[in-house]
MARDRENVO-622721 format. One record per residue: x, y, z of N, C-alpha, C in turn. Coordinates in steps of 0.2 Angstrom, whole numbers, padded with zeros to 4 digits, always signed. Layout:
<recs>
XYZXYZXYZ;...
</recs>
This chain:
<recs>
+0463-1000-0586+0460-1006-0583+0460-1011-0588;+0459-1018-0585+0460-1023-0590+0454-1023-0595;+0456-1024-0601+0451-1024-0607+0445-1028-0605;+0445-1034-0602+0440-1038-0601+0435-1035-0596;+0437-1030-0592+0433-1027-0587+0431-1020-0589;+0432-1018-0595+0432-1011-0596+0424-1008-0595;+0420-1012-0598+0413-1010-0597+0410-1010-0590;+0413-1015-0586+0411-1015-0579+0414-1009-0575;+0420-1007-0577+0423-1001-0574+0419-0995-0576;+0417-0995-0582+0413-0989-0584+0407-0988-0580;+0403-0994-0579+0397-0995-0575+0399-0992-0568;+0404-0994-0565+0406-0992-0559+0407-0984-0558;+0410-0982-0564+0411-0974-0564+0404-0971-0563;+0399-0973-0567+0392-0970-0566+0390-0971-0559;+0390-0976-0556+0388-0977-0549+0392-0972-0545;+0398-0972-0546+0402-0967-0542+0400-0960-0543;+0399-0958-0549+0397-0951-0551+0390-0949-0547;+0386-0954-0546+0379-0953-0544+0380-0952-0536;+0385-0955-0533+0385-0955-0526+0390-0951-0523;+0395-0949-0527+0401-0945-0524+0399-0937-0525;+0403-0933-0521+0402-0926-0521+0409-0923-0520;+0410-0917-0523+0416-0913-0522+0416-0909-0516;+0410-0909-0512+0409-0905-0506+0408-0911-0501;+0412-0912-0496+0411-0917-0491+0412-0913-0484;+0408-0915-0479+0409-0912-0473+0407-0918-0467;+0411-0917-0462+0410-0922-0457+0405-0919-0452;+0403-0924-0447+0398-0922-0442+0401-0922-0435;+0400-0918-0431+0403-0918-0424+0399-0922-0419;+0403-0926-0416+0400-0931-0411+0398-0927-0405;+0393-0928-0401+0391-0925-0395+0394-0929-0389;+0397-0935-0390+0399-0939-0385+0407-0937-0384;+0409-0940-0378+0416-0939-0377+0420-0945-0379;+0426-0945-0381+0429-0939-0383+0427-0936-0389;+0428-0929-0390+0425-0925-0395+0428-0928-0402;+0424-0929-0407+0426-0931-0414+0428-0925-0418;+0434-0925-0421+0436-0920-0425+0431-0919-0431;+0429-0913-0433+0425-0912-0439+0430-0911-0444;+0429-0915-0450+0434-0913-0456+0429-0912-0462;+0432-0906-0465+0428-0904-0471+0433-0902-0476;+0431-0903-0483+0435-0900-0488+0431-0895-0492;+0434-0891-0496+0430-0886-0500+0433-0887-0507;+0429-0885-0512+0431-0885-0519+0436-0880-0521;+0436-0874-0517+0440-0869-0519+0446-0867-0514;+0446-0871-0509+0452-0870-0504+0454-0876-0501;+0460-0877-0500+0463-0883-0497+0465-0882-0490;+0464-0876-0487+0466-0875-0480+0462-0879-0475;+0466-0881-0470+0463-0885-0465+0465-0884-0458;+0461-0883-0453+0463-0881-0447+0464-0888-0443;+0470-0888-0440+0472-0894-0437+0471-0893-0429;+0468-0898-0426+0467-0898-0419+0474-0899-0415;+0474-0897-0409+0481-0897-0405+0483-0904-0403;+0478-0909-0403+0480-0916-0402+0481-0919-0409;+0481-0926-0409+0482-0930-0415+0477-0930-0420;+0471-0927-0418+0465-0926-0423+0460-0932-0422;+0461-0937-0418+0457-0942-0417+0453-0942-0411;+0447-0945-0411+0443-0948-0416+0442-0943-0422;+0441-0945-0428+0439-0941-0434+0434-0944-0438;+0429-0940-0440+0424-0942-0445+0425-0939-0452;+0424-0943-0457+0424-0941-0464+0418-0943-0467;+0415-0939-0471+0409-0941-0475+0411-0944-0482;+0412-0951-0482+0414-0954-0488+0408-0956-0492;+0409-0959-0498+0403-0961-0502+0398-0966-0499;+0401-0969-0494+0396-0974-0490+0394-0971-0483;+0394-0964-0483+0392-0961-0477+0397-0959-0472;+0395-0957-0466+0399-0954-0461+0403-0960-0458;+0410-0960-0458+0414-0965-0456+0419-0962-0450;+0418-0965-0444+0422-0962-0439+0428-0967-0437;+0434-0964-0437+0440-0968-0435+0442-0966-0428;+0442-0970-0424+0443-0968-0417+0450-0966-0415;+0455-0970-0418+0462-0968-0417+0466-0969-0423;+0472-0966-0423+0476-0966-0429+0477-0973-0431;+0475-0975-0437+0475-0982-0440+0483-0984-0441;+0484-0990-0439+0491-0992-0440+0491-0999-0444;+0485-1001-0446+0485-1007-0450+0480-1006-0456;+0482-1003-0461+0477-1001-0466+0478-1006-0472;+0472-1008-0474+0472-1012-0480+0468-1008-0486;+0471-1008-0492+0468-1004-0497+0466-1009-0503;+0460-1009-0505+0457-1013-0510+0455-1008-0516;+0460-1004-0517+0459-0999-0522+0466-0997-0525;+0468-0998-0531+0474-0995-0533+0475-0988-0533;+0469-0984-0534+0470-0977-0533+0471-0975-0525;+0467-0978-0521+0468-0976-0514+0475-0978-0512;+0478-0984-0514+0485-0986-0513+0490-0980-0515;+0489-0978-0521+0494-0972-0523+0493-0966-0518;+0487-0964-0517+0486-0959-0513+0489-0959-0506;+0488-0965-0503+0490-0967-0496+0498-0966-0496;+0501-0968-0501+0509-0967-0501+0511-0960-0503;+0507-0957-0507+0508-0950-0509+0508-0945-0503;+0504-0947-0498+0503-0942-0493+0507-0944-0486;+0511-0949-0487+0515-0951-0482+0512-0957-0477;+0507-0960-0479+0504-0965-0475+0506-0972-0476;+0511-0973-0481+0513-0979-0483+0515-0984-0478;+0518-0982-0472+0521-0986-0467+0515-0989-0463;+0509-0986-0464+0503-0989-0460+0500-0994-0464;+0501-0995-0471+0498-0999-0475+0501-1006-0475;+0497-1011-0473+0500-1018-0472+0498-1023-0477;+0493-1021-0482+0491-1025-0487+0487-1021-0492;+0489-1023-0499+0485-1020-0504+0483-1025-0509;+0478-1023-0513+0475-1028-0518+0480-1030-0523;+0478-1035-0527+0482-1038-0532+0484-1033-0538;+0480-1028-0539+0481-1023-0544+0485-1017-0542;+0486-1016-0536+0489-1010-0533+0497-1011-0534;+0499-1010-0540+0506-1011-0543+0510-1004-0542;+0507-0999-0539+0511-0993-0538+0509-0990-0531;+0515-0987-0528+0522-0988-0529+0525-0995-0528;+0531-0996-0530+0534-1002-0530+0534-1005-0523;+0535-1001-0518+0535-1003-0511+0528-1005-0508;+0523-1004-0512+0517-1006-0509+0516-1013-0507;+0514-1015-0502+0514-1023-0500+0508-1026-0504;+0509-1028-0510+0504-1031-0514+0503-1038-0512;+0497-1040-0512+0495-1047-0510+0490-1050-0515;+0488-1056-0514+0483-1059-0518+0476-1057-0517;+0475-1052-0513+0468-1049-0511+0465-1047-0518;+0459-1049-0520+0456-1047-0526+0453-1040-0526;+0455-1037-0532+0452-1030-0532+0445-1030-0535;+0443-1036-0538+0437-1036-0542+0432-1040-0538;+0434-1045-0534+0429-1049-0530+0432-1050-0523;+0432-1044-0519+0436-1044-0513+0432-1048-0508;+0436-1052-0504+0433-1056-0499+0433-1053-0492;+0428-1053-0488+0428-1051-0481+0432-1055-0477;+0432-1061-0478+0436-1066-0473+0444-1064-0475;+0446-1064-0481+0453-1063-0483+0455-1056-0481;+0451-1051-0481+0453-1045-0478+0454-1045-0471;+0449-1048-0468+0449-1048-0460+0455-1052-0457;+0458-1056-0461+0464-1060-0459+0470-1056-0457;+0470-1050-0461+0475-1045-0460+0474-1041-0453;+0468-1042-0450+0467-1038-0444+0467-1030-0445;+0464-1028-0450+0465-1020-0451+0461-1016-0447;+0463-1010-0446+0459-1005-0442+0456-1000-0446;+0458-1000-0453+0454-0996-0458+0455-0999-0465;+0450-0999-0469+0450-1002-0476+0448-0997-0481;+0451-0996-0486+0449-0992-0492+0447-0996-0497;+0441-0995-0500+0439-0998-0506+0436-0993-0512;+0436-0996-0518+0433-0991-0523+0426-0993-0525;+0424-0999-0523+0417-1001-0525+0415-1006-0520;+0409-1007-0519+0406-1012-0515+0402-1017-0519;+0404-1023-0520+0401-1028-0524+0394-1031-0521;+0393-1029-0515+0386-1031-0512+0386-1030-0505;+0390-1034-0501+0390-1034-0494+0397-1033-0491;+0401-1031-0494+0408-1030-0492+0408-1025-0486;+0405-1019-0487+0405-1014-0482+0401-1016-0475;+0395-1019-0476+0391-1022-0471+0395-1027-0467;+0398-1032-0471+0402-1037-0468+0408-1035-0464;+0412-1030-0466+0418-1027-0462+0415-1023-0456;+0410-1019-0457+0408-1015-0452+0405-1020-0446;+0402-1025-0448+0399-1030-0443+0405-1033-0439;+0411-1033-0442+0417-1035-0438+0420-1030-0434;+0418-1024-0435+0420-1018-0431+0426-1015-0435;+0426-1016-0442+0432-1013-0446+0429-1007-0450;+0431-1001-0449+0429-0995-0452+0431-0996-0460;+0427-0994-0464+0428-0994-0472+0426-0987-0475;+0431-0985-0479+0430-0979-0483+0429-0981-0490;+0424-0979-0493+0422-0980-0500+0424-0974-0504;+0429-0974-0508+0431-0969-0513+0430-0971-0520;+0424-0970-0523+0423-0972-0530+0426-0968-0535;+0425-0970-0541+0428-0966-0547+0427-0959-0546;+0432-0955-0546+0431-0948-0545+0427-0945-0551;+0422-0941-0550+0418-0938-0555+0421-0931-0558;+0426-0929-0554+0429-0922-0556+0435-0922-0552;+0439-0917-0554+0445-0915-0551+0444-0913-0544;+0439-0909-0542+0437-0908-0535+0435-0914-0531;+0432-0918-0534+0430-0924-0531+0436-0928-0529;+0441-0929-0534+0447-0932-0532+0451-0929-0526;+0452-0922-0527+0455-0918-0521+0452-0920-0515;+0445-0920-0515+0442-0921-0508+0443-0928-0505;+0444-0933-0510+0445-0939-0508+0452-0940-0505;+0457-0936-0508+0464-0936-0505+0464-0933-0498;+0460-0928-0497+0460-0924-0491+0457-0929-0486;+0452-0932-0488+0448-0937-0483+0453-0942-0481;+0457-0945-0486+0462-0950-0484+0467-0947-0479;+0469-0941-0480+0474-0938-0475+0471-0937-0468;+0465-0935-0468+0461-0934-0461+0460-0941-0458;+0459-0946-0462+0457-0953-0459+0464-0956-0457;+0469-0954-0459+0476-0958-0457+0480-0954-0453;+0479-0948-0452+0483-0943-0448+0488-0939-0452;+0486-0938-0458+0491-0935-0463+0487-0930-0467;+0483-0926-0463+0479-0921-0467+0484-0915-0470;+0489-0913-0466+0493-0908-0469+0497-0910-0475;+0499-0916-0475+0502-0919-0481+0498-0919-0487;+0492-0921-0485+0487-0922-0491+0485-0915-0494;+0484-0910-0490+0483-0904-0492+0489-0901-0496;+0495-0903-0494+0501-0901-0499+0501-0905-0505;+0499-0911-0505+0498-0915-0512+0493-0912-0516;+0487-0910-0513+0482-0907-0518+0485-0900-0521;+0488-0896-0516+0490-0890-0519+0496-0890-0524;+0500-0895-0523+0505-0896-0528+0503-0899-0534;+0498-0903-0534+0495-0906-0540+0491-0901-0544;+0487-0897-0540+0484-0891-0544+0489-0887-0547;+0494-0885-0544+0499-0881-0547+0503-0884-0553;+0505-0890-0553+0508-0894-0558+0503-0894-0564;+0497-0896-0563+0492-0897-0568+0492-0890-0572;+0491-0885-0568+0490-0878-0572+0496-0876-0575;+0502-0877-0572+0508-0876-0576+0509-0880-0582;+0507-0886-0582+0508-0890-0588+0503-0888-0594;+0497-0886-0592+0492-0884-0596+0494-0877-0599;+0496-0873-0595+0498-0866-0598+0504-0866-0602;+0508-0871-0602+0514-0872-0606+0512-0873-0613;+0506-0875-0615+0504-0876-0622+0498-0872-0623;+0496-0867-0620+0490-0863-0620+0489-0861-0628;+0495-0859-0631+0494-0856-0638+0494-0862-0643;+0498-0867-0642+0498-0873-0647+0492-0877-0647;+0488-0877-0641+0482-0881-0641+0476-0878-0644;+0476-0872-0645+0470-0869-0647+0468-0871-0654;+0462-0873-0655+0459-0875-0661+0461-0883-0663;+0465-0886-0658+0466-0893-0659+0461-0898-0656;+0460-0903-0659+0455-0908-0656+0458-0915-0654;+0455-0919-0650+0458-0925-0648+0452-0930-0647;+0454-0937-0648+0450-0942-0646+0453-0946-0641;+0450-0948-0636+0453-0952-0630+0449-0959-0630;+0453-0964-0631+0451-0971-0631+0452-0975-0625;+0446-0977-0622+0447-0981-0616+0448-0988-0618;+0445-0991-0623+0446-0997-0626+0443-0998-0633;+0445-1003-0637+0444-1003-0644+0437-1004-0647;+0432-1005-0642+0425-1004-0644+0423-0997-0645;+0428-0993-0644+0427-0986-0646+0423-0982-0640;+0424-0985-0634+0421-0981-0628+0426-0975-0627;+0424-0969-0625+0428-0964-0624+0426-0960-0618;+0428-0954-0617+0426-0950-0612+0425-0943-0614;+0420-0939-0611+0419-0932-0613+0422-0928-0608;+0422-0921-0609+0425-0916-0605+0421-0916-0598;+0415-0920-0597+0412-0920-0591+0415-0925-0586;+0419-0929-0588+0422-0934-0584+0428-0931-0580;+0431-0935-0576+0437-0933-0572+0443-0932-0577;+0444-0937-0581+0450-0937-0586+0448-0931-0591;+0442-0930-0593+0440-0925-0598+0442-0918-0595;+0440-0917-0589+0442-0911-0585+0449-0909-0585;+0453-0915-0584+0460-0914-0584+0463-0911-0590;+0461-0915-0596+0464-0913-0602+0461-0906-0605;+0455-0904-0602+0452-0898-0604+0456-0892-0602;+0460-0893-0597+0464-0888-0594+0468-0885-0600;+0470-0889-0604+0475-0887-0610+0472-0883-0615;+0465-0883-0616+0462-0879-0621+0460-0884-0627;+0462-0890-0627+0461-0895-0632+0453-0896-0632;+0451-0897-0638+0443-0899-0639+0442-0906-0640;+0438-0909-0636+0436-0916-0636+0431-0918-0641;+0432-0922-0646+0427-0923-0651+0421-0927-0648;+0422-0930-0643+0416-0934-0640+0411-0929-0637;+0413-0923-0636+0408-0918-0633+0402-0917-0638;+0404-0918-0644+0398-0917-0649+0395-0924-0651;+0396-0929-0647+0393-0936-0648+0387-0936-0644;+0383-0941-0645+0377-0942-0641+0379-0945-0635;+0377-0942-0629+0378-0944-0623+0372-0941-0619;+0366-0944-0620+0359-0941-0618+0359-0941-0610;+0362-0946-0607+0362-0946-0599+0367-0942-0596;+0372-0939-0600+0377-0936-0597+0382-0940-0593;+0382-0947-0595+0386-0952-0592+0394-0950-0592;+0396-0947-0598+0403-0945-0599+0407-0950-0602;+0404-0956-0604+0408-0961-0607+0404-0964-0612;+0403-0960-0618+0399-0963-0623+0403-0968-0628;+0400-0972-0632+0403-0976-0637+0402-0973-0644;+0408-0971-0647+0408-0968-0653+0408-0973-0659;+0406-0971-0665+0407-0975-0671+0413-0974-0675;+0415-0979-0679+0421-0978-0683+0420-0972-0687;+0414-0971-0690+0413-0965-0695+0413-0959-0692;+0411-0958-0685+0411-0952-0682+0418-0950-0681;+0422-0954-0678+0429-0953-0677+0433-0951-0683;+0432-0955-0688+0435-0953-0695+0433-0946-0697;+0427-0945-0697+0424-0938-0700+0426-0933-0695;+0427-0934-0689+0429-0929-0684+0437-0927-0685;+0441-0932-0688+0448-0930-0690+0452-0927-0684;+0452-0930-0678+0456-0927-0672+0463-0926-0674;+0466-0921-0671+0473-0919-0672+0477-0924-0667;+0474-0927-0662+0477-0930-0657+0473-0936-0655;+0476-0942-0654+0473-0948-0652+0476-0951-0646;+0473-0951-0640+0476-0953-0634+0473-0960-0632;+0478-0965-0632+0476-0972-0631+0477-0974-0623;+0472-0975-0620+0472-0978-0613+0471-0985-0612;+0473-0989-0618+0472-0996-0618+0478-0999-0622;+0484-0997-0620+0490-1000-0623+0493-1006-0619;+0493-1005-0613+0497-1011-0609+0492-1017-0609;+0486-1016-0607+0481-1022-0606+0477-1023-0613;+0476-1017-0617+0472-1018-0623+0476-1019-0629;+0483-1018-0629+0487-1020-0634+0487-1015-0640;+0484-1009-0639+0483-1004-0644+0489-0999-0645;+0491-0997-0651+0496-0993-0653+0495-0989-0659;+0500-0985-0661+0499-0981-0667+0498-0986-0673;+0502-0992-0673+0501-0997-0678+0494-1000-0679;+0492-1002-0673+0485-1005-0673+0480-1000-0675;+0480-0994-0673+0475-0989-0675+0476-0987-0682;+0482-0987-0685+0483-0985-0692+0480-0991-0696;+0480-0997-0694+0477-1002-0698+0469-1003-0698;+0466-0999-0694+0459-0999-0694+0456-0996-0700;+0450-0999-0703+0448-0996-0709+0446-0989-0709;+0449-0985-0713+0448-0978-0714+0452-0974-0709;+0455-0976-0704+0459-0972-0699+0465-0970-0702;+0468-0973-0707+0474-0970-0710+0474-0963-0712;+0468-0960-0713+0468-0954-0716+0467-0948-0710;+0466-0951-0704+0465-0946-0699+0471-0942-0697;+0471-0936-0696+0477-0931-0695+0481-0934-0690;+0478-0936-0684+0483-0939-0679+0487-0945-0681;+0484-0949-0685+0488-0955-0688+0493-0953-0693;+0492-0948-0697+0496-0946-0703+0502-0942-0700;+0501-0939-0694+0506-0935-0691+0510-0939-0685;+0507-0945-0684+0511-0949-0679+0509-0947-0672;+0503-0943-0671+0501-0940-0665+0496-0945-0661;+0498-0951-0661+0494-0956-0657+0498-0957-0651;+0496-0955-0645+0499-0956-0639+0498-0962-0635;+0502-0966-0634+0501-0972-0630+0502-0971-0623;+0497-0970-0619+0497-0968-0612+0498-0975-0608;+0500-0974-0602+0501-0979-0597+0493-0980-0594;+0491-0986-0595+0484-0988-0594+0483-0987-0586;+0487-0989-0582+0486-0988-0575+0485-0981-0573;+0490-0976-0575+0489-0969-0574+0483-0966-0577;+0481-0968-0583+0475-0966-0586+0469-0968-0583;+0469-0973-0579+0462-0976-0576+0462-0974-0569;+0467-0971-0566+0466-0969-0559+0466-0962-0557;+0463-0960-0552+0462-0953-0550+0467-0951-0545;+0473-0952-0546+0478-0951-0541+0482-0945-0542;+0487-0943-0538+0492-0938-0540+0496-0939-0546;+0496-0945-0549+0500-0947-0555+0496-0944-0561;+0490-0941-0560+0487-0938-0566+0491-0933-0569;+0496-0930-0565+0500-0925-0568+0504-0928-0573;+0506-0934-0572+0510-0938-0578+0506-0939-0584;+0500-0940-0583+0495-0941-0589+0495-0934-0593;+0494-0929-0589+0494-0922-0593+0500-0921-0596;+0506-0922-0593+0513-0921-0596+0513-0925-0602;+0511-0931-0603+0511-0934-0609+0507-0931-0615;+0501-0928-0613+0497-0924-0618+0501-0918-0620;+0504-0915-0615+0508-0908-0616+0513-0910-0621;+0517-0915-0620+0523-0917-0624+0520-0919-0631;+0515-0922-0632+0512-0924-0638+0510-0918-0642;+0507-0913-0639+0505-0907-0642+0511-0903-0644;+0516-0902-0640+0522-0899-0642+0526-0902-0648;+0525-0908-0649+0528-0912-0654+0525-0911-0661;+0518-0909-0661+0515-0909-0667+0518-0904-0672;+0518-0907-0678+0522-0903-0683+0518-0896-0685;+0512-0896-0683+0508-0890-0685+0508-0885-0679;+0511-0887-0673+0511-0883-0667+0516-0877-0668;+0514-0871-0666+0518-0865-0667+0523-0865-0661;+0529-0864-0663+0534-0864-0658+0533-0858-0653;
</recs>
């Protein structure tokens, strides 16, 4: 995410963590026509499909129970992550507009709709029958619902299971539940395969993950932390002060230098301008093992800040870095 809004994004992550859940369940309507009940589980991605098109369907999003009466054909996404998920599960043809930061995939219909200050009027002009958002700045949900437009709030995923649940909800809400289940299963498999490929090399190695150059990081309690933890790498931030369990503590220069991580993962390269060179130039950082061995990984900021199926690419970058370490055993 943009450097100037990093702290805002971290605050949003806290809100999302407090209101999201990896267990989501729909409620069945007693009126006609019957509303399909949709649920996800943290251990299984099997879903029973009804004989018809599945609509109306109700999903329990972060903003409560949301009922979609018919298969949506005019979807607006004000969330780069939701945009990626929609296209990944095959709902791309139903998406008519996305926000100004939804730069992936390339065929996404990007517009000037603001991701940070979304306008009810601007969104309504597209006459959507379903809107996805990642946060509500105050009255967006109420305003759209007043206009009869259903809204699904999918905030920052607090865990892998939370992300998977959101993907399946997106599938149910758009008529692509089978495809969504397949995406979840494929992602799970690819993440495990990537992690297992360096199971031996990663043992005993530590890493520091940088969100931005004020030294905000992420612990293993966060979504990204859980992904990287699959490899067996140890996160130096897990030993830092995080009394509220927020998962995004701010570290000190001294703490990082003394921790001497074997790997530094930079999630602030495109928008934050950080690199091996800028990190090496920081006072005292030239002696850190990751710097002396060149194990400073310049991640793609967008992939690193979204909880989409492209998280596999993030883990692949970590795996490649570990495999390239001069101390790693072949």
